[in-house]
N, C-alpha and C positions, 0 to 999 in steps of 0.2 A: 284713442287719443282720451285723455282723463277730462271728465267736467270741471268746471271753475265751479268755486262756492264764495259769494260777498257776504262776512259778516257785517254790522254793522251797530253799534250801541248808541241808541240814543238819548240822552239825558235832555226831556224835551221842556221849551221854556213858551212855548207858542202853538196847541193844540191846533187851532184854526189853521196856522202855517203850517203844520204838516197834515194836515186835510189836503190844504191847496197842493203841496209837494206831491199828495201818494195820485191825487187827481194828473196830474202835473207830467210826472216818472210812468205811469201805469202804460201809456201808449210805445213809449222808448223800450221798455222791458218786456212789454211784447214781441212788438220788433225783432230785440235779440234773445229772443228763444227763454227769457225768464221763465223759474216759476221760484216764488216763495213759499218757502219748506215751513215757515217757522216764525211766528212773531209770539213775544213772551214779553210780559211788563214784571215778569220778578222769577227769571229763569234761577232754578234752584243751585246753588253753587258747592258743589263738589271737591273740590281743593282751590286753596289760595283768594284771590279778590277778586269780585270780577267788576266792572263796570255798574253802575246805576242807571236807572232808567229800564226802557225797552232793547230789548236785542231781536235782529232780525238777521234770520237765513235765507238768503236768495241760492239757487242752483241755476247755471247759465250750460250751455251745451258745450264749452271747451274752457281755458282760460283765456285764451285766446279772445274770444265771443264775449267774456267778463270785461276786461279790459278794454278793447273796441265798446263796450256801449258806457263804461265809465267816461270815457273820452270822450264821446261823441257830444256831435251839435246836438241831438236831439235830448240828448240827457242834462246838458249844461244849463238850460235853465230851470230845471226842476232841482238841480244842484244847489243853487245859490236858494235855493225856498227851505229846502233841509236844514241848508247853512245856518239858516238866520232863523228859524224855528227852534232847533236844538244842538247842542254841545254832543257833537258823534264823533266817534271811533269806527275806522272799518280797514278791513284786512280783504284781501284776498288770495284763498286757498286753490291748490290744485288737488283735483279726486285722486284717491288712492285705489287702484286698484291689484286686486290681490293675485301675485302669481300663479302660475299654474302649479296643480301638484305633482310631487315627483312620485312615486314609484308607488 
């Protein structure tokens, strides 16, 4: 089963609010088996345009685990804090597993 990845861009309007979000979200993320892989306030754009602000990459054991976390009651209160403190975009991606090499 492929891992699930959540990528969020955050144009932060309220730093203290984002810090409160981080404290509120951490327990639900740990319970879901999430690992924050990257946080970057100014990622290097290789092609096209990227959203302004911070980009966060979070790994989950599966797409289903990521979806369940995002929709969970445990995360709902934290999500409200994030949406109040930043303009956000988010996506859920399925991890890619290389097929076995032939021959």
